[in-house]
C-alpha positions as CSV (number, residue, x, y, z in Angstrom):
1,X,31.7,-27.3,-29.9
2,X,29.2,-24.6,-28.7
3,X,30.7,-21.8,-26.6
4,X,29.6,-22.0,-22.9
5,X,28.3,-18.8,-21.3
6,X,30.2,-18.0,-18.1
7,X,28.1,-18.6,-14.9
8,X,28.6,-14.9,-13.9
9,X,27.2,-13.7,-17.3
10,X,24.3,-16.2,-17.1
11,X,23.4,-15.0,-13.6
12,X,23.5,-11.4,-14.7
13,X,21.1,-12.1,-17.5
14,X,18.8,-13.7,-15.0
15,X,18.9,-10.5,-13.0
16,X,21.6,-11.0,-10.4
17,X,24.8,-9.1,-10.8
18,X,27.6,-10.7,-8.7
19,X,30.1,-7.9,-9.5
20,X,27.6,-5.3,-8.2
21,X,27.0,-7.3,-5.1
22,X,30.8,-7.6,-4.4
23,X,31.2,-3.9,-4.9
24,X,28.3,-3.1,-2.6
25,X,29.7,-5.4,0.1
26,X,33.1,-3.6,-0.2
27,X,31.5,-0.2,0.3
28,X,29.3,-1.4,3.1
29,X,32.1,-3.0,5.0
30,X,34.1,0.2,5.1
31,X,31.1,2.2,6.4
32,X,30.2,-0.4,9.0
33,X,33.7,-0.5,10.4
34,X,33.2,3.0,11.8
35,X,30.5,1.8,14.2
36,X,32.4,-1.2,15.8
37,X,32.7,-1.3,19.5
38,X,35.5,-3.1,21.5
39,X,33.2,-6.0,22.1
40,X,32.9,-6.8,18.4
41,X,35.1,-9.8,17.5
42,X,34.0,-10.1,13.9
43,X,32.0,-7.6,11.9
44,X,30.6,-7.4,8.4
45,X,32.2,-10.1,6.1
46,X,32.3,-13.2,8.3
47,X,29.4,-15.7,8.2
48,X,28.2,-14.5,11.6
49,X,28.8,-11.4,13.7
50,X,30.6,-12.1,17.0
51,X,30.0,-9.8,20.0
52,X,31.6,-10.4,23.3
53,X,29.0,-9.8,25.9
54,X,30.3,-8.1,29.1
55,X,29.7,-5.3,31.5
56,X,26.4,-6.5,33.1
57,X,25.7,-8.3,36.4
58,X,22.3,-9.8,35.6
59,X,21.8,-9.0,31.9
60,X,18.5,-9.4,30.0
61,X,18.8,-9.3,26.3
62,X,16.2,-7.2,24.4
63,X,15.5,-7.7,20.7
64,X,13.4,-6.1,18.1
65,X,12.9,-6.2,14.3
66,X,11.1,-3.7,12.1
67,X,11.0,-2.2,8.6
68,X,10.8,1.2,7.1
69,X,7.7,0.4,5.2
70,X,6.5,2.3,2.2
71,X,8.6,5.4,3.1
72,X,11.0,3.6,0.8
73,X,8.6,4.6,-2.1
74,X,9.2,8.3,-1.2
75,X,13.0,7.8,-1.1
76,X,12.8,6.1,-4.5
77,X,10.7,8.8,-6.1
78,X,13.1,11.5,-5.0
79,X,16.2,9.4,-5.6
80,X,17.4,10.1,-2.0
81,X,18.5,7.2,0.1
82,X,20.6,8.6,2.9
83,X,17.8,9.1,5.4
84,X,15.9,5.8,5.5
85,X,18.9,4.1,7.1
86,X,18.6,6.6,10.0
87,X,14.9,5.8,10.2
88,X,15.3,2.1,10.7
89,X,18.1,2.3,13.3
90,X,16.3,5.0,15.3
91,X,13.0,3.1,15.2
92,X,14.6,0.0,16.5
93,X,16.6,1.8,19.2
94,X,13.5,3.5,20.5
95,X,11.6,0.3,20.6
96,X,14.1,-1.5,22.8
97,X,14.7,1.6,24.9
98,X,11.1,1.5,26.1
99,X,12.2,-1.0,28.7
100,X,15.5,0.8,29.4
101,X,17.8,-1.3,27.2
102,X,21.1,-0.1,25.8
103,X,21.5,-0.8,22.1
104,X,24.5,-3.2,21.5
105,X,24.5,-4.3,17.9
106,X,22.4,-3.9,14.8
107,X,21.9,-5.9,11.6
108,X,20.2,-4.8,8.4
109,X,18.5,-6.4,5.4
110,X,18.2,-4.6,2.0
111,X,16.2,-6.3,-0.6
112,X,15.8,-4.9,-4.1
113,X,14.9,-5.8,-7.7
114,X,18.3,-4.5,-9.0
115,X,21.3,-3.9,-6.8
116,X,23.0,-0.5,-7.3
117,X,26.0,-0.4,-5.1
118,X,25.9,3.4,-4.7
119,X,22.3,3.3,-3.6
120,X,23.0,0.6,-1.1
121,X,26.0,2.5,0.2
122,X,23.8,5.7,0.7
123,X,21.4,3.6,2.7
124,X,24.2,2.2,4.8
125,X,25.6,5.7,5.4
126,X,22.4,6.5,7.2
127,X,22.6,3.2,9.1
128,X,26.1,3.9,10.3
129,X,25.5,7.5,11.2
130,X,22.5,6.5,13.4
131,X,24.5,3.6,14.9
132,X,27.4,5.8,15.8
133,X,25.2,8.4,17.5
134,X,23.9,5.8,20.0
135,X,27.1,3.7,20.3
136,X,25.6,0.7,18.5
137,X,27.7,-1.6,16.3
138,X,26.5,-2.4,12.8
139,X,27.8,-5.9,13.0
140,X,26.3,-7.5,9.9
141,X,23.6,-7.6,7.3
142,X,22.3,-9.0,4.0
143,X,21.8,-7.5,0.6
144,X,19.4,-9.4,-1.6
145,X,19.0,-8.8,-5.4
146,X,15.8,-10.6,-6.4
147,X,14.8,-9.9,-10.0
148,X,11.1,-10.2,-10.6
149,X,10.0,-10.1,-6.9
150,X,9.6,-6.4,-6.7
151,X,7.2,-4.3,-8.8
152,X,10.1,-2.4,-10.4
153,X,13.9,-3.0,-10.4
154,X,14.2,0.2,-8.4
155,X,11.9,-0.9,-5.6
156,X,13.5,-1.9,-2.3
157,X,12.8,-3.0,1.2
158,X,14.8,-2.1,4.3
159,X,14.6,-4.1,7.5
160,X,16.5,-3.8,10.8
161,X,17.3,-6.1,13.6
162,X,18.6,-4.9,17.0
163,X,19.9,-6.5,20.2
164,X,20.2,-4.6,23.4
165,X,20.7,-5.3,27.1
166,X,19.4,-4.1,30.4
167,X,20.1,-5.1,34.0
168,X,17.2,-7.3,35.2
169,X,16.5,-5.1,38.2
170,X,16.3,-1.9,36.0
171,X,13.7,-3.1,33.5
172,X,10.9,-0.6,32.8
173,X,7.6,-2.2,32.0
174,X,5.0,0.1,33.5
175,X,4.1,-2.3,36.3
176,X,4.2,0.5,38.9
177,X,2.1,3.0,36.9
178,X,-1.0,4.1,38.8
179,X,-3.9,6.6,38.6
180,X,-2.7,10.1,39.1
181,X,0.6,9.6,37.3
182,X,1.7,12.3,34.8
183,X,2.1,11.7,31.1
184,X,4.7,13.7,29.2
185,X,5.2,13.8,25.5
186,X,8.4,14.4,23.4
187,X,7.9,15.7,19.9
188,X,8.3,13.7,16.8
189,X,10.2,15.0,13.7
190,X,7.2,14.2,11.5
191,X,5.6,11.0,10.4
192,X,8.7,9.0,11.5
193,X,8.0,5.6,9.7
194,X,4.3,5.2,9.9
195,X,1.2,6.1,7.8
196,X,3.0,6.4,4.4
197,X,0.5,4.1,2.6
198,X,-2.3,6.6,3.4
199,X,-0.1,9.6,2.6
200,X,0.8,8.1,-0.8
201,X,-2.9,7.5,-1.5
202,X,-3.8,11.1,-0.7
203,X,-0.9,12.9,-2.4
204,X,0.5,10.4,-4.9
205,X,4.2,9.4,-5.1
206,X,5.4,11.1,-8.2
207,X,8.4,13.4,-8.0
208,X,6.2,16.2,-9.2
209,X,3.7,15.7,-6.3
210,X,6.6,15.4,-3.8
211,X,8.4,18.5,-5.0
212,X,5.4,20.7,-4.5
213,X,6.1,23.3,-1.8
214,X,3.4,24.0,0.8
215,X,3.5,27.3,2.7
216,X,2.5,25.7,5.9
217,X,5.3,23.2,5.7
218,X,8.0,25.8,4.8
219,X,9.6,23.2,2.4
220,X,8.5,20.6,-0.1
221,X,6.2,17.8,0.7
222,X,8.9,15.3,-0.1
223,X,11.4,17.0,2.2
224,X,8.9,16.9,5.0
225,X,8.0,13.2,4.4
226,X,11.7,12.2,4.4
227,X,12.5,13.8,7.8
228,X,14.3,11.0,9.7
229,X,12.8,9.2,12.6
230,X,14.1,10.7,15.8
231,X,16.1,8.8,18.4
232,X,15.4,9.6,22.0
233,X,18.0,7.4,23.6
234,X,20.8,9.9,24.4
235,X,18.5,12.5,26.0
236,X,16.5,10.0,28.0
237,X,19.2,7.6,29.2
238,X,20.2,9.8,32.2
239,X,16.6,10.2,33.2
240,X,15.6,6.5,33.3
241,X,15.4,6.4,37.2
242,X,12.6,9.0,37.1
243,X,10.4,7.0,34.7
244,X,7.7,4.4,35.3
245,X,6.8,3.7,31.7
246,X,7.9,4.6,28.1
247,X,5.8,4.2,25.0
248,X,7.3,4.6,21.5
249,X,4.5,6.1,19.3
250,X,4.7,4.2,16.0
251,X,1.9,2.5,13.9
252,X,-1.3,2.8,15.9
253,X,-0.5,6.2,17.3
254,X,-1.2,7.2,20.9
255,X,-4.3,5.1,20.9
256,X,-2.6,1.8,20.0
257,X,0.8,2.2,21.7
258,X,0.3,3.8,25.1
259,X,-1.9,0.9,26.4
260,X,1.0,-1.5,25.8
261,X,2.8,-0.1,28.9
262,X,-0.2,0.3,31.2
263,X,-1.1,-2.2,33.9
264,X,-4.7,-3.4,34.4
265,X,-7.2,-0.9,35.9
266,X,-5.9,2.3,34.4
267,X,-5.8,4.1,31.1
268,X,-4.4,7.4,29.7
269,X,-6.3,10.6,29.2
270,X,-4.7,13.1,26.8
271,X,-5.4,16.8,26.2
272,X,-4.5,17.4,22.5
273,X,-4.6,21.2,23.1
274,X,-1.5,20.8,25.4
275,X,0.9,20.2,22.4
276,X,1.2,21.6,19.0
277,X,0.2,19.2,16.2
278,X,2.7,19.8,13.3
279,X,1.3,21.2,10.0
280,X,2.0,18.0,8.0
281,X,-0.7,16.2,10.0
282,X,-3.3,18.9,9.5
283,X,-2.5,19.0,5.8
284,X,-2.9,15.2,5.5
285,X,-6.3,15.4,7.4
286,X,-7.6,18.2,5.2
287,X,-6.4,16.9,1.8
288,X,-7.5,13.3,2.6
289,X,-10.7,14.2,4.5
290,X,-9.5,11.9,7.3
291,X,-11.5,11.6,10.5
292,X,-9.8,12.9,13.6
293,X,-10.1,9.5,15.3
294,X,-8.4,7.8,12.4
295,X,-5.6,10.4,12.4
296,X,-4.8,9.5,16.0
297,X,-4.9,5.8,15.1
298,X,-2.6,6.0,12.1
299,X,-0.1,8.8,13.0
300,X,1.9,9.9,16.0
301,X,0.3,13.4,15.6
302,X,3.5,15.1,16.8
303,X,4.3,13.0,19.8
304,X,7.2,10.5,19.2
305,X,7.7,9.2,22.7
306,X,5.5,9.2,25.8
307,X,6.9,9.2,29.3
308,X,4.9,8.2,32.4
309,X,6.2,9.3,35.8
310,X,5.0,10.1,39.3
311,X,3.7,13.7,39.7
312,X,6.7,14.6,41.9
313,X,9.1,13.8,39.1
314,X,7.2,15.7,36.3
315,X,9.0,19.0,36.9
316,X,12.4,17.3,37.0
317,X,11.7,15.7,33.6
318,X,10.3,18.8,31.9
319,X,13.2,20.8,33.3
320,X,15.7,18.4,31.9
321,X,13.8,18.1,28.6
322,X,13.1,21.6,27.1
323,X,10.9,20.1,24.4
324,X,8.8,18.0,26.7
325,X,5.2,18.8,27.4
326,X,2.8,17.5,30.0
327,X,0.0,16.1,27.8
328,X,-2.1,13.9,30.0
329,X,-2.7,11.9,33.1
330,X,-3.2,8.3,34.1
331,X,-6.7,7.6,35.3
332,X,-8.7,4.7,36.7
333,X,-10.6,2.5,34.3
334,X,-12.3,-0.9,34.5
335,X,-11.7,-3.4,31.8
336,X,-9.6,-2.9,28.7
337,X,-7.5,0.3,28.7
338,X,-8.9,2.6,26.1
339,X,-7.0,5.8,25.6
340,X,-9.0,9.0,25.8
341,X,-8.0,12.0,23.6
342,X,-9.8,15.3,24.1
């Protein structure tokens, strides 16, 4: 009688290693446990994450989903995976915070051609670190090993899902913004999670290219590109009563994101000389021969978060936020809001 191949061995030959998946889950569960809040009734491991919702009078749930994008290609080339987890958490936290929401819990998805438990654990170390910093519970997630779907076994994708809450009467949506209001910018830590497809086209994505040191950067290109996406939650939370609008500057830059919080009849006018554009963006523009307008469409250009307030609150905000700069003003405009950058 022919010998039967165990299911586990057959699946491994097909490209899915059950033992590796079990080991990864064990490592992830230990890391995620450090982020749990008292409201969590079941964390990683059960079929669904349970979160006991309390502490609000008229709660509005706020959700968001995003992915790190091709920044994962840089992480793979440098074999460094502990920062992209920070990226996705902070990106999602910033997104829901634009309406004033507190982050409650987070879920992640890691898809890869070949699951390496230690690599998955390094990614989750970043996730848990960022979650702890904002008091957000990493309540669950999924790790998918899909042989043949990715270009190489080492390629991977990282997606984050977040749920937050805000009191209904404290939602910030920009409805009270008017002409004459002040625009304040908070600096980014670099590219954050946008524009990496263009950057890879300009510089390449080999380790040799990424290990090159540029004097104007003060470090290697790869180190600059892997700088984690900043979270603004902790520093801005106490200042929410002073704000009329918040825009997270992600893909689309100032031009694409600021109009999302502006009411009809107004637009934003920026003075780019009022803040320092970091060297990485100037290097990208020069090496790639990229037009200035496109740079402002693709990248954050050194501004990670935009705050809009009444003129009388501007000094209070800049006094409480040493890094903040007044970078523009809300002005009247008929028709579709088109940001002006001078």
